[in-house]
VEXLUMLUM-731465 format. One line per field, with one value per atom (N, C-alpha, C): residue in three letters; atom name; y, z, x. Coordinates in Angstrom, 2 decimals. Example, Ala and Ser with C-alpha at 12.3 -4.5 7.8 and 13.67 -1.06 7.14 Angstrom:
BEGIN
aa	c(Ala;Ala;Ala;Ser;Ser;Ser)
at	c(N;CA;C;N;CA;C)
north	c(-5.69;-4.50;-3.30;-2.25;-1.06;0.03)
up	c(7.80;7.80;7.80;7.08;7.14;7.87)
east	c(13.19;12.30;13.20;12.85;13.67;12.90)
! end
This chain:
BEGIN
aa	c(Met;Met;Met;Val;Val;Val;Gln;Gln;Gln;Lys;Lys;Lys;Leu;Leu;Leu;Glu;Glu;Glu;Gln;Gln;Gln;Leu;Leu;Leu;Tyr;Tyr;Tyr;Glu;Glu;Glu;Gly;Gly;Gly;Lys;Lys;Lys;Ala;Ala;Ala;Lys;Lys;Lys;Arg;Arg;Arg;Val;Val;Val;Tyr;Tyr;Tyr;Arg;Arg;Arg;Thr;Thr;Thr;Asp;Asp;Asp;Ser;Ser;Ser;Pro;Pro;Pro;Asp;Asp;Asp;Leu;Leu;Leu;Tyr;Tyr;Tyr;Leu;Leu;Leu;Val;Val;Val;Glu;Glu;Glu;Phe;Phe;Phe;Lys;Lys;Lys;Asp;Asp;Asp;Asp;Asp;Asp;Ala;Ala;Ala;Thr;Thr;Thr;Ala;Ala;Ala;Phe;Phe;Phe;Asn;Asn;Asn;Gly;Gly;Gly;Ala;Ala;Ala;Lys;Lys;Lys;Lys;Lys;Lys;Gly;Gly;Gly;Thr;Thr;Thr;Ile;Ile;Ile;Arg;Arg;Arg;Asn;Asn;Asn;Lys;Lys;Lys;Gly;Gly;Gly;Ala;Ala;Ala;Leu;Leu;Leu;Asn;Asn;Asn;Asn;Asn;Asn;Gln;Gln;Gln;Ile;Ile;Ile;Ser;Ser;Ser;Ala;Ala;Ala;Val;Val;Val;Phe;Phe;Phe;Phe;Phe;Phe;Arg;Arg;Arg;Leu;Leu;Leu;Leu;Leu;Leu;Glu;Glu;Glu;Lys;Lys;Lys;Arg;Arg;Arg;Gly;Gly;Gly;Val;Val;Val;Pro;Pro;Pro;Thr;Thr;Thr;His;His;His;Phe;Phe;Phe;Val;Val;Val;Glu;Glu;Glu;Leu;Leu;Leu;Ala;Ala;Ala;Gly;Gly;Gly;Glu;Glu;Glu;Arg;Arg;Arg;Glu;Glu;Glu;Met;Met;Met;Leu;Leu;Leu;Val;Val;Val;Lys;Lys;Lys;Ala;Ala;Ala;Leu;Leu;Leu;Glu;Glu;Glu;Ile;Ile;Ile;Leu;Leu;Leu;Lys;Lys;Lys;Val;Val;Val;Glu;Glu;Glu;Val;Val;Val;Val;Val;Val;Val;Val;Val;Arg;Arg;Arg;Asn;Asn;Asn;Ile;Ile;Ile;Ala;Ala;Ala;Ala;Ala;Ala;Gly;Gly;Gly;Ser;Ser;Ser;Leu;Leu;Leu;Ala;Ala;Ala;Lys;Lys;Lys;Arg;Arg;Arg;Leu;Leu;Leu;Gly;Gly;Gly;Leu;Leu;Leu;Pro;Pro;Pro;Glu;Glu;Glu;Gly;Gly;Gly;Thr;Thr;Thr;Ala;Ala;Ala;Leu;Leu;Leu;Pro;Pro;Pro;Phe;Phe;Phe;Pro;Pro;Pro;Val;Val;Val;Leu;Leu;Leu;Glu;Glu;Glu;Phe;Phe;Phe;Tyr;Tyr;Tyr;Tyr;Tyr;Tyr;Lys;Lys;Lys;Ser;Ser;Ser;Asp;Asp;Asp;Glu;Glu;Glu;Leu;Leu;Leu;Gly;Gly;Gly;Asp;Asp;Asp;Pro;Pro;Pro;Met;Met;Met;Ile;Ile;Ile;Asn;Asn;Asn;Gly;Gly;Gly;Tyr;Tyr;Tyr;His;His;His;Ile;Ile;Ile;Arg;Arg;Arg;Ala;Ala;Ala;Leu;Leu;Leu;Gly;Gly;Gly;Leu;Leu;Leu;Ala;Ala;Ala;Ser;Ser;Ser;Pro;Pro;Pro;Glu;Glu;Glu;Gln;Gln;Gln;Met;Met;Met;Ala;Ala;Ala;Lys;Lys;Lys;Ile;Ile;Ile;Glu;Glu;Glu;Glu;Glu;Glu;Thr;Thr;Thr;Ala;Ala;Ala;Leu;Leu;Leu;Lys;Lys;Lys;Val;Val;Val;Asn;Asn;Asn;Gly;Gly;Gly;Ile;Ile;Ile;Leu;Leu;Leu;Leu;Leu;Leu;Glu;Glu;Glu;Tyr;Tyr;Tyr;Leu;Leu;Leu;Ala;Ala;Ala;Gly;Gly;Gly;Lys;Lys;Lys;Asp;Asp;Asp;Ile;Ile;Ile;Asp;Asp;Asp;Leu;Leu;Leu;Val;Val;Val;Asp;Asp;Asp;Phe;Phe;Phe;Lys;Lys;Lys;Leu;Leu;Leu;Glu;Glu;Glu;Phe;Phe;Phe;Gly;Gly;Gly;Thr;Thr;Thr;His;His;His;Lys;Lys;Lys;Gly;Gly;Gly;Gly;Gly;Gly;Leu;Leu;Leu;Val;Val;Val;Leu;Leu;Leu;Gly;Gly;Gly;Asp;Asp;Asp;Glu;Glu;Glu;Ile;Ile;Ile;Ser;Ser;Ser;Pro;Pro;Pro;Asp;Asp;Asp;Thr;Thr;Thr;Cys;Cys;Cys;Arg;Arg;Arg;Phe;Phe;Phe;Trp;Trp;Trp;Asp;Asp;Asp;Arg;Arg;Arg;Thr;Thr;Thr;Thr;Thr;Thr;Arg;Arg;Arg;Glu;Glu;Glu;Lys;Lys;Lys;Leu;Leu;Leu;Asp;Asp;Asp;Lys;Lys;Lys;Asp;Asp;Asp;Arg;Arg;Arg;Phe;Phe;Phe;Arg;Arg;Arg;Arg;Arg;Arg;Asp;Asp;Asp;Leu;Leu;Leu;Gly;Gly;Gly;Asn;Asn;Asn;Val;Val;Val;Glu;Glu;Glu;Gly;Gly;Gly;Ala;Ala;Ala;Tyr;Tyr;Tyr;Glu;Glu;Glu;Glu;Glu;Glu;Met;Met;Met;Phe;Phe;Phe;Arg;Arg;Arg;Arg;Arg;Arg;Leu;Leu;Leu;Thr;Thr;Thr;Gly;Gly;Gly;Lys;Lys;Lys;Lys;Lys;Lys;Phe;Phe;Phe;Glu;Glu;Glu)
at	c(N;CA;C;N;CA;C;N;CA;C;N;CA;C;N;CA;C;N;CA;C;N;CA;C;N;CA;C;N;CA;C;N;CA;C;N;CA;C;N;CA;C;N;CA;C;N;CA;C;N;CA;C;N;CA;C;N;CA;C;N;CA;C;N;CA;C;N;CA;C;N;CA;C;N;CA;C;N;CA;C;N;CA;C;N;CA;C;N;CA;C;N;CA;C;N;CA;C;N;CA;C;N;CA;C;N;CA;C;N;CA;C;N;CA;C;N;CA;C;N;CA;C;N;CA;C;N;CA;C;N;CA;C;N;CA;C;N;CA;C;N;CA;C;N;CA;C;N;CA;C;N;CA;C;N;CA;C;N;CA;C;N;CA;C;N;CA;C;N;CA;C;N;CA;C;N;CA;C;N;CA;C;N;CA;C;N;CA;C;N;CA;C;N;CA;C;N;CA;C;N;CA;C;N;CA;C;N;CA;C;N;CA;C;N;CA;C;N;CA;C;N;CA;C;N;CA;C;N;CA;C;N;CA;C;N;CA;C;N;CA;C;N;CA;C;N;CA;C;N;CA;C;N;CA;C;N;CA;C;N;CA;C;N;CA;C;N;CA;C;N;CA;C;N;CA;C;N;CA;C;N;CA;C;N;CA;C;N;CA;C;N;CA;C;N;CA;C;N;CA;C;N;CA;C;N;CA;C;N;CA;C;N;CA;C;N;CA;C;N;CA;C;N;CA;C;N;CA;C;N;CA;C;N;CA;C;N;CA;C;N;CA;C;N;CA;C;N;CA;C;N;CA;C;N;CA;C;N;CA;C;N;CA;C;N;CA;C;N;CA;C;N;CA;C;N;CA;C;N;CA;C;N;CA;C;N;CA;C;N;CA;C;N;CA;C;N;CA;C;N;CA;C;N;CA;C;N;CA;C;N;CA;C;N;CA;C;N;CA;C;N;CA;C;N;CA;C;N;CA;C;N;CA;C;N;CA;C;N;CA;C;N;CA;C;N;CA;C;N;CA;C;N;CA;C;N;CA;C;N;CA;C;N;CA;C;N;CA;C;N;CA;C;N;CA;C;N;CA;C;N;CA;C;N;CA;C;N;CA;C;N;CA;C;N;CA;C;N;CA;C;N;CA;C;N;CA;C;N;CA;C;N;CA;C;N;CA;C;N;CA;C;N;CA;C;N;CA;C;N;CA;C;N;CA;C;N;CA;C;N;CA;C;N;CA;C;N;CA;C;N;CA;C;N;CA;C;N;CA;C;N;CA;C;N;CA;C;N;CA;C;N;CA;C;N;CA;C;N;CA;C;N;CA;C;N;CA;C;N;CA;C;N;CA;C;N;CA;C;N;CA;C;N;CA;C;N;CA;C;N;CA;C;N;CA;C;N;CA;C;N;CA;C;N;CA;C;N;CA;C;N;CA;C;N;CA;C;N;CA;C;N;CA;C;N;CA;C;N;CA;C;N;CA;C;N;CA;C;N;CA;C;N;CA;C;N;CA;C;N;CA;C;N;CA;C;N;CA;C;N;CA;C;N;CA;C;N;CA;C;N;CA;C;N;CA;C;N;CA;C;N;CA;C;N;CA;C;N;CA;C;N;CA;C;N;CA;C;N;CA;C;N;CA;C;N;CA;C;N;CA;C;N;CA;C;N;CA;C;N;CA;C;N;CA;C;N;CA;C;N;CA;C;N;CA;C;N;CA;C;N;CA;C;N;CA;C;N;CA;C;N;CA;C;N;CA;C;N;CA;C;N;CA;C;N;CA;C;N;CA;C;N;CA;C;N;CA;C;N;CA;C;N;CA;C;N;CA;C;N;CA;C;N;CA;C;N;CA;C;N;CA;C;N;CA;C;N;CA;C;N;CA;C;N;CA;C)
north	c(-18.92;-18.45;-18.83;-19.45;-19.85;-18.64;-18.79;-17.71;-17.96;-16.94;-17.02;-16.92;-17.89;-17.91;-17.69;-18.33;-18.02;-18.57;-17.92;-18.37;-19.64;-20.63;-21.90;-21.95;-21.27;-21.45;-20.27;-19.87;-18.89;-19.39;-19.53;-19.94;-18.79;-19.11;-18.08;-17.34;-18.05;-17.46;-17.38;-18.05;-18.14;-18.15;-17.75;-17.94;-18.85;-19.73;-20.67;-20.41;-20.31;-20.01;-21.14;-21.37;-22.26;-21.55;-22.32;-21.73;-22.40;-21.95;-22.55;-23.91;-24.36;-25.72;-26.52;-27.63;-28.40;-28.99;-29.08;-29.68;-28.66;-27.37;-26.34;-25.37;-24.99;-23.95;-22.80;-21.64;-20.48;-20.19;-20.11;-19.83;-18.42;-17.62;-16.26;-16.23;-15.77;-15.70;-14.34;-14.37;-13.17;-12.64;-11.38;-10.77;-11.02;-11.58;-11.87;-12.86;-12.64;-13.55;-14.01;-15.30;-15.83;-16.74;-16.94;-17.86;-18.45;-19.57;-20.24;-20.57;-21.22;-21.63;-20.45;-19.32;-18.15;-17.24;-17.59;-16.75;-15.41;-15.39;-14.15;-13.81;-12.57;-12.16;-10.87;-10.71;-9.49;-9.48;-8.57;-8.46;-8.30;-9.02;-8.88;-8.33;-7.15;-6.47;-7.33;-7.50;-8.25;-9.75;-10.25;-11.68;-12.57;-12.18;-13.01;-13.15;-12.03;-12.06;-12.84;-12.66;-13.35;-14.85;-15.25;-16.69;-17.36;-16.66;-17.20;-17.50;-16.54;-16.70;-17.61;-17.60;-18.53;-19.97;-20.19;-21.53;-22.02;-21.14;-21.53;-22.02;-21.36;-21.79;-23.23;-23.51;-24.84;-25.89;-25.55;-26.52;-26.87;-25.87;-26.14;-27.05;-26.79;-27.63;-29.07;-29.25;-30.60;-31.34;-30.63;-31.25;-31.76;-30.97;-31.38;-32.62;-32.79;-33.93;-35.10;-35.04;-36.19;-36.25;-35.13;-35.09;-34.44;-35.16;-34.55;-33.50;-32.30;-31.24;-30.69;-29.87;-29.28;-28.05;-27.60;-26.36;-26.50;-25.53;-25.48;-24.29;-23.08;-21.89;-20.71;-19.70;-18.44;-17.74;-17.16;-16.47;-15.00;-14.50;-13.11;-13.01;-11.81;-11.58;-12.42;-12.55;-13.29;-14.40;-14.83;-15.90;-17.03;-18.25;-19.45;-20.36;-20.87;-21.85;-23.24;-24.01;-25.33;-26.39;-27.64;-28.75;-28.83;-29.15;-29.30;-30.58;-30.44;-31.60;-31.87;-33.14;-33.54;-33.66;-32.67;-32.61;-33.68;-34.40;-35.35;-34.56;-34.90;-34.13;-34.59;-34.83;-35.19;-34.21;-33.40;-32.53;-33.26;-33.15;-33.83;-32.77;-32.94;-32.05;-32.86;-32.35;-32.97;-32.10;-32.73;-31.97;-32.46;-31.53;-31.81;-31.28;-30.20;-29.53;-29.23;-29.44;-29.19;-27.70;-27.36;-25.97;-25.99;-24.85;-24.73;-25.77;-26.36;-27.28;-28.53;-29.00;-30.21;-29.96;-28.83;-28.50;-28.45;-27.88;-27.78;-29.15;-29.94;-31.24;-32.20;-32.19;-33.17;-32.59;-31.31;-30.70;-30.56;-30.40;-30.25;-28.76;-28.39;-27.00;-26.70;-25.53;-25.18;-25.09;-25.70;-25.73;-27.06;-28.01;-29.33;-30.09;-30.48;-31.25;-32.66;-33.12;-34.47;-35.45;-36.68;-37.63;-38.08;-37.94;-38.25;-37.49;-37.29;-36.55;-37.24;-36.46;-36.95;-36.51;-37.45;-37.14;-37.11;-36.10;-36.02;-35.79;-36.25;-36.10;-35.35;-34.48;-33.67;-33.76;-33.78;-33.81;-32.40;-32.24;-30.92;-30.53;-29.79;-29.37;-28.09;-26.97;-25.70;-25.74;-26.41;-26.47;-27.14;-28.15;-28.90;-28.42;-27.42;-26.90;-27.79;-28.55;-29.40;-30.29;-31.20;-32.02;-33.03;-33.37;-34.40;-35.76;-36.56;-37.89;-38.88;-40.17;-41.19;-42.08;-43.09;-43.95;-44.64;-44.99;-45.63;-44.67;-43.42;-42.43;-42.24;-42.15;-41.92;-43.04;-44.28;-45.42;-45.43;-45.16;-45.20;-44.14;-42.96;-41.87;-41.94;-42.86;-42.98;-41.77;-41.16;-39.94;-40.26;-41.43;-41.85;-43.35;-44.00;-45.44;-45.74;-46.96;-47.32;-47.13;-47.42;-47.23;-45.76;-44.90;-43.46;-42.96;-43.43;-42.96;-43.42;-44.62;-45.08;-44.19;-43.82;-42.94;-41.54;-41.06;-39.74;-39.69;-40.72;-40.74;-40.77;-41.61;-41.70;-40.36;-39.71;-38.44;-37.33;-37.30;-36.27;-36.34;-37.55;-37.71;-37.35;-37.67;-37.29;-35.77;-35.11;-33.64;-33.05;-33.62;-33.12;-33.20;-34.32;-34.48;-33.47;-33.26;-32.30;-30.88;-30.50;-29.13;-28.88;-29.88;-29.71;-29.39;-30.17;-29.98;-28.62;-28.28;-27.03;-25.82;-25.85;-24.70;-24.56;-25.67;-25.58;-24.72;-24.80;-23.98;-22.51;-22.21;-20.81;-20.34;-21.12;-20.80;-20.75;-21.70;-21.76;-23.17;-23.25;-24.52;-24.68;-25.84;-26.18;-26.86;-26.12;-26.61;-27.61;-27.19;-28.06;-27.44;-28.21;-27.69;-28.58;-27.99;-28.68;-28.95;-30.13;-30.49;-30.94;-30.68;-31.21;-31.93;-32.98;-33.78;-33.91;-34.21;-34.45;-35.42;-35.76;-36.64;-35.87;-36.19;-35.59;-36.69;-36.98;-38.05;-39.37;-39.62;-40.88;-40.93;-39.91;-39.90;-39.01;-39.36;-38.56;-37.41;-36.19;-34.99;-34.08;-33.45;-32.47;-31.17;-30.60;-29.39;-28.25;-27.36;-26.23;-25.30;-25.02;-24.11;-24.55;-24.05;-24.23;-22.85;-22.26;-20.83;-20.54;-19.30;-18.94;-19.06;-19.18;-19.43;-20.87;-21.80;-23.22;-23.92;-23.18;-23.74;-22.88;-23.48;-22.71;-22.70;-21.51;-21.30;-20.50;-21.01;-20.27;-20.02;-18.83;-18.57;-19.53;-20.21;-21.25;-20.68;-19.44;-18.84;-18.11;-17.25;-16.39;-16.99;-18.02;-18.63;-17.67;-16.60;-15.66;-16.36;-16.09;-16.71;-15.95;-16.68;-16.08;-16.62;-16.60;-17.23;-16.60;-17.24;-16.66;-16.65;-17.32;-17.21;-15.77;-14.95;-13.54;-12.86;-13.30;-12.79;-13.43;-14.75;-15.47;-14.91;-14.62;-14.27;-12.78;-11.99;-10.53;-10.13;-10.74;-10.47;-9.27;-8.79;-7.65;-8.04;-7.10;-7.27;-8.51;-8.74;-9.91;-9.79;-8.62;-8.43;-8.63;-8.11;-8.24;-9.69;-10.53;-11.95;-12.64;-12.36;-12.96;-12.47;-11.19;-10.63;-11.22;-11.49;-12.10;-13.52;-14.28;-15.62;-15.53;-14.59;-14.40;-14.09;-13.22;-12.82;-14.01;-14.80;-15.94;-17.00;-17.18;-18.22;-17.78;-16.49;-16.03;-15.22;-14.75;-13.88;-12.47;-12.16;-10.83;-10.18;-8.87;-8.12;-8.03;-8.24;-8.15;-6.70;-6.45;-5.08;-4.98)
up	c(71.67;70.92;71.67;70.97;71.62;71.86;72.80;73.14;72.51;71.88;71.26;72.34;72.36;73.36;72.67;73.16;72.69;71.28;70.61;69.28;69.39;68.55;68.54;67.46;66.36;65.18;64.23;63.56;62.48;61.27;60.17;58.92;57.95;56.69;55.68;55.37;55.54;55.12;56.23;57.38;58.41;59.81;60.77;62.19;62.78;63.69;64.32;65.82;66.39;67.80;68.51;69.74;70.59;71.00;71.32;71.86;73.19;73.84;75.12;74.95;73.69;73.42;72.91;73.56;73.14;71.74;71.22;69.90;68.77;69.10;68.08;68.09;66.91;66.73;65.94;66.04;65.25;64.27;62.99;61.97;61.44;61.45;60.91;59.62;58.55;57.24;57.09;56.65;56.54;55.10;54.98;53.66;53.09;53.89;53.43;52.27;51.29;50.15;49.99;49.75;49.47;48.25;47.62;46.48;46.46;45.75;45.60;46.96;47.80;49.14;49.97;49.83;50.66;50.08;48.91;48.31;47.85;47.45;47.04;48.05;48.53;49.56;49.18;49.64;49.37;50.15;49.79;50.43;49.33;49.49;48.58;49.37;49.01;49.76;49.85;51.08;51.37;51.09;50.84;50.53;51.64;52.89;54.01;54.06;53.92;53.96;52.78;51.60;50.42;50.51;50.90;51.01;52.07;53.17;54.24;53.71;53.03;52.57;51.35;50.48;49.35;49.85;50.81;51.38;52.01;52.67;53.30;52.26;51.09;50.01;49.61;49.41;48.98;50.07;51.32;52.40;52.59;52.51;52.64;51.51;50.30;49.16;49.39;49.82;50.01;51.13;52.22;53.33;52.84;52.02;51.48;50.61;50.00;49.11;49.83;51.16;51.93;52.18;51.99;52.27;53.63;54.63;55.94;55.86;56.36;56.40;57.82;58.03;59.37;59.58;58.55;58.64;59.58;60.48;61.36;60.98;60.99;60.61;60.45;59.72;59.67;61.01;61.48;62.77;62.60;61.38;61.09;59.64;59.21;57.82;57.41;58.31;57.96;58.97;59.73;60.70;60.50;60.73;60.52;61.74;62.24;63.33;62.70;63.16;62.57;63.65;63.24;64.14;64.33;65.54;65.83;65.17;64.30;63.58;63.98;63.90;63.87;62.39;61.86;60.42;60.00;58.93;58.34;57.45;57.51;56.78;55.33;54.71;53.30;52.59;51.69;50.87;49.58;49.18;47.97;46.91;45.74;44.61;43.56;43.14;42.09;40.85;39.73;38.50;37.38;36.76;35.61;34.30;34.40;33.23;33.58;32.66;32.92;33.09;34.22;34.51;35.56;35.73;36.80;36.72;37.88;37.96;37.12;36.97;36.17;34.71;34.18;32.78;32.57;33.54;33.42;33.53;34.52;34.77;33.60;32.99;31.95;30.54;30.43;29.13;28.37;29.09;28.46;28.29;27.19;27.06;28.12;28.78;29.79;29.14;29.80;29.26;28.64;28.60;28.05;28.98;28.48;29.30;29.51;30.75;31.06;30.81;30.37;30.04;31.25;32.44;33.69;34.81;35.95;37.05;37.53;37.75;38.25;39.69;40.58;41.99;42.25;42.99;43.44;44.95;45.59;47.04;47.37;48.37;48.80;50.33;50.79;52.22;52.77;53.68;54.25;55.21;54.69;55.47;54.88;55.56;55.09;55.00;55.98;56.02;54.78;54.27;53.12;51.80;51.86;50.65;50.08;50.94;50.54;49.34;49.49;48.34;47.93;46.64;46.16;46.71;47.09;47.64;47.00;47.20;46.72;47.88;47.55;48.60;49.43;48.82;49.58;50.61;50.20;51.15;52.30;51.97;53.00;54.03;53.56;54.47;55.27;54.60;55.27;56.36;56.12;57.09;58.11;57.91;58.83;58.81;57.64;57.54;57.56;57.06;57.04;56.80;57.27;57.08;55.67;55.17;53.86;53.79;54.88;54.92;54.79;55.50;55.40;53.99;53.37;52.03;51.01;51.19;50.28;50.40;51.63;51.86;51.32;51.49;50.99;49.47;48.79;47.33;46.89;47.52;47.19;47.40;48.53;48.85;47.91;47.61;46.71;45.34;44.83;43.53;43.60;44.72;44.90;44.95;45.71;45.78;44.39;43.64;42.29;41.42;41.48;40.68;41.05;42.34;42.82;42.37;42.55;42.22;40.71;39.94;38.48;37.99;38.46;38.04;38.50;39.75;40.32;39.59;39.38;38.78;37.30;36.63;35.22;35.08;36.06;36.06;36.32;36.77;36.99;35.89;34.82;33.68;34.11;34.98;35.50;35.30;34.80;34.74;36.01;36.63;37.79;37.25;37.19;36.60;37.53;38.76;39.79;41.14;42.20;43.55;44.57;45.75;46.85;47.98;48.56;49.71;50.85;52.08;53.27;54.11;54.78;55.59;57.01;57.93;59.31;59.94;61.19;61.91;63.02;63.21;64.26;64.88;66.16;66.87;66.10;65.54;64.86;63.40;62.93;61.54;60.67;59.39;58.43;57.93;57.98;57.68;56.76;55.80;54.93;55.70;55.66;56.41;55.53;56.14;55.48;54.80;53.51;52.79;51.35;50.67;49.22;48.67;48.02;47.68;46.49;46.00;44.93;45.35;46.64;47.10;46.83;46.89;46.84;45.58;44.69;43.46;42.27;41.10;39.86;39.23;39.07;38.45;37.16;36.04;34.77;34.25;33.71;33.00;31.81;31.65;30.62;29.22;29.05;27.71;27.38;28.28;28.00;28.48;29.35;29.99;30.95;31.30;32.28;33.61;34.25;35.53;36.65;37.51;38.61;39.94;40.12;41.29;41.60;42.49;42.97;41.91;40.78;39.71;39.25;39.43;39.05;39.93;41.20;42.09;41.76;41.60;41.32;40.08;39.06;37.75;37.43;38.44;38.26;37.10;37.06;35.99;36.27;37.53;37.90;38.18;38.73;39.06;39.91;40.89;41.75;42.57;43.19;44.01;43.18;41.94;41.06;40.75;40.60;40.31;41.49;42.70;43.90;44.06;43.80;43.93;42.86;41.68;40.63;41.01;41.63;42.10;43.14;44.05;45.07;44.40;43.42;42.74;42.04;41.36;40.63;41.58;42.72;43.65;44.47;44.78;45.69;44.96;43.74;43.05;43.60;44.47;45.11;44.87;44.83;44.74;46.12;46.20;47.50;47.95;49.15;49.71;50.77)
east	c(35.18;36.36;37.63;38.56;39.81;40.69;41.59;42.50;43.86;44.43;45.76;46.82;47.73;48.81;50.15;51.19;52.54;52.81;53.74;54.15;54.97;54.61;55.33;56.39;56.11;56.96;56.74;57.82;57.69;58.44;57.73;58.34;58.43;58.70;58.87;57.56;56.44;55.17;54.13;54.39;53.35;53.97;53.15;53.46;52.39;52.82;51.88;51.88;50.68;50.53;49.77;50.15;49.38;48.09;47.07;45.83;45.52;44.45;44.09;43.41;43.27;42.82;44.01;44.35;45.54;45.43;44.22;44.01;43.99;44.10;43.96;45.15;45.58;46.59;45.97;46.60;46.22;47.35;47.03;48.03;47.81;48.88;48.85;49.66;49.04;49.69;50.38;51.64;52.47;52.48;52.87;53.04;54.43;55.32;56.68;56.64;57.50;57.60;59.05;59.23;60.56;60.48;61.63;61.71;63.11;63.24;64.52;65.13;64.31;64.72;65.25;64.59;64.91;65.96;66.52;67.56;67.01;65.75;65.11;64.04;64.02;63.07;62.39;61.16;60.43;59.13;58.26;56.95;55.91;54.80;53.67;52.50;52.05;51.01;49.74;49.26;48.03;48.13;49.33;49.50;48.97;49.27;48.83;47.32;46.62;45.16;44.60;45.17;44.68;44.92;46.13;46.42;45.57;45.33;44.49;43.09;42.52;41.13;41.01;42.01;42.02;42.16;43.06;43.23;41.94;41.21;39.94;38.95;38.91;38.01;38.34;39.62;40.02;39.80;40.14;39.95;38.47;37.61;36.17;35.68;36.15;35.79;36.24;37.49;38.01;37.31;37.00;36.27;34.91;34.24;32.93;33.05;34.22;34.43;35.12;35.18;35.67;37.16;37.87;39.31;39.53;40.05;40.29;41.40;41.13;42.13;42.25;43.26;43.44;42.58;41.89;41.11;39.92;39.76;38.60;37.71;38.30;37.54;38.49;38.04;38.79;38.65;39.75;39.75;40.09;40.00;40.33;40.77;41.08;41.45;42.65;43.64;44.85;45.17;44.18;44.39;43.39;43.86;43.06;43.23;42.12;42.15;42.25;43.24;43.48;43.67;43.51;43.82;45.33;45.75;47.17;47.69;48.67;49.21;50.65;51.03;52.43;52.79;53.50;53.75;54.75;54.44;55.38;56.35;57.61;58.63;58.77;57.63;57.60;56.66;57.20;56.36;56.01;54.78;54.29;54.00;54.56;54.26;53.53;52.38;51.57;51.70;52.08;52.32;51.40;50.71;49.84;50.41;51.17;51.77;53.22;54.13;55.55;55.80;56.42;56.79;57.89;58.55;59.53;60.63;60.95;62.09;61.88;60.64;60.41;60.76;60.34;60.66;62.17;62.89;64.35;65.01;64.57;65.20;65.03;63.85;63.54;63.64;63.99;64.14;62.85;61.75;60.44;60.11;59.53;59.08;58.03;58.17;57.18;55.80;54.82;53.47;53.11;54.07;53.80;52.85;51.70;50.76;51.30;51.28;51.73;50.58;50.89;49.81;49.01;49.58;48.89;49.60;48.95;49.59;50.86;51.88;53.17;53.33;53.65;53.90;55.39;55.84;57.23;57.23;58.31;58.43;59.72;59.62;60.76;60.89;62.14;62.43;62.25;61.31;61.01;62.13;63.11;64.27;64.84;64.61;65.15;66.67;67.31;68.77;69.35;68.63;69.13;68.54;67.67;67.06;65.96;65.29;64.16;64.50;65.49;65.90;64.83;64.82;63.91;64.34;63.36;63.62;62.64;62.91;61.98;61.53;60.76;60.21;61.27;62.39;63.46;64.05;64.28;64.79;63.81;62.53;61.50;61.52;61.63;61.67;62.97;64.10;65.41;65.51;64.93;64.99;63.85;62.91;61.78;60.86;60.70;59.88;58.40;58.03;56.62;56.61;55.57;55.43;54.94;55.15;54.61;53.10;52.40;50.95;50.59;51.34;51.09;51.36;52.44;52.77;51.72;51.21;50.16;48.93;48.58;47.43;47.71;48.93;49.31;49.18;49.69;49.59;48.13;47.35;45.92;45.22;45.51;44.86;45.33;46.62;47.15;46.49;46.31;45.67;44.18;43.55;42.14;42.00;42.87;42.86;43.05;43.99;44.25;43.00;42.32;41.11;40.03;39.86;38.85;39.19;40.46;40.85;40.87;41.28;41.27;39.86;38.89;37.51;36.97;37.25;36.75;37.35;38.66;39.33;39.02;38.76;38.36;37.11;36.22;35.02;35.29;36.50;36.92;37.86;37.98;38.86;40.32;40.70;42.07;42.63;43.87;44.60;45.42;45.31;46.14;47.39;48.48;49.72;50.39;50.63;51.21;50.94;51.17;50.95;51.64;51.89;52.56;51.56;51.65;50.84;51.72;51.25;51.90;50.85;51.28;50.39;50.93;50.03;50.42;49.44;49.69;48.78;48.08;46.81;45.99;45.16;45.44;44.73;44.81;45.99;46.23;45.83;45.10;44.65;45.52;45.62;46.38;45.52;46.06;45.29;46.11;45.45;46.08;46.28;47.49;47.78;48.28;49.04;49.70;48.68;48.83;47.95;47.83;46.81;46.67;46.38;47.36;47.29;48.19;48.19;49.13;50.60;50.87;52.24;52.67;51.73;52.07;51.57;50.93;50.38;50.81;50.81;50.89;49.51;48.96;47.66;47.86;47.35;47.42;46.01;45.79;44.55;44.48;43.34;43.22;43.31;42.92;42.88;44.17;44.61;45.77;47.09;47.02;48.21;48.90;48.22;48.78;48.97;50.10;50.41;49.70;49.00;48.24;48.74;50.06;50.67;52.03;52.78;54.04;55.13;54.94;55.92;56.09;55.07;55.19;56.25;56.36;57.40;58.75;58.75;60.00;60.70;59.91;60.47;60.41;60.08;60.02;59.10;57.92;56.96;56.07;56.09;55.26;53.82;53.07;51.65;51.40;52.27;52.12;50.83;50.64;49.43;48.17;48.20;47.05;46.71;47.73;47.50;46.82;47.28;46.68;45.24;45.04;43.68;42.75;43.27;42.45;42.05;42.97;42.61;41.51;41.63;40.58;39.25;39.26;38.02;37.36;38.20;37.62;37.05;37.69;37.24;36.02;35.94;34.87;33.79;34.10;33.15;33.13;34.09;34.14;35.49;35.48;36.72;37.34;38.66;39.34;39.41;38.94;38.96;40.05)
! end
């Protein structure tokens, strides 16, 4: 068992700690909730524990399907042992159904199915509000090499295909989701989390939102939505 050492970083949703292994970090998921680049703040009961365990389900699935991730193992209810990554400052958003900012930007009714997955890229910068960028910006700023971006696009679409199929079996539509990547020992690896914080999940039948949009839009029953996602993915009630 690795030993937890000093805190390296604290973000809006997680704390990252060094361990006594130089190749491994410990990630602690928080109950803090933010939206609109931190303009709205709150707390969602048990969010950290739920996101930690939901992310583990997805990372294990992706690893089995040949997608390298930073996940090593769960280290507690709300802690995860991960590979130490050098994070690339490019966030990738994969969209299958128009919702949120895409619906507003393009004037599409929310819920419009897109004819194929749409990839968007954002500059990972809290100070700048994570602005949308394109391949030219990425090259000009030196955020990632063309080879890395080609691999990121390929991997993002592969992840989308895997998750769409898996979630359809749970009666869930994967509307859109955010991915982050980093490098570990020279290889490109999927990092961060895959959870109701970073994805839009809708019930396929009722279109009920089972994600952080319930917090963003003051829809209520936020905890219940996260717990329902946990139940559908694990077959167990969250205790």
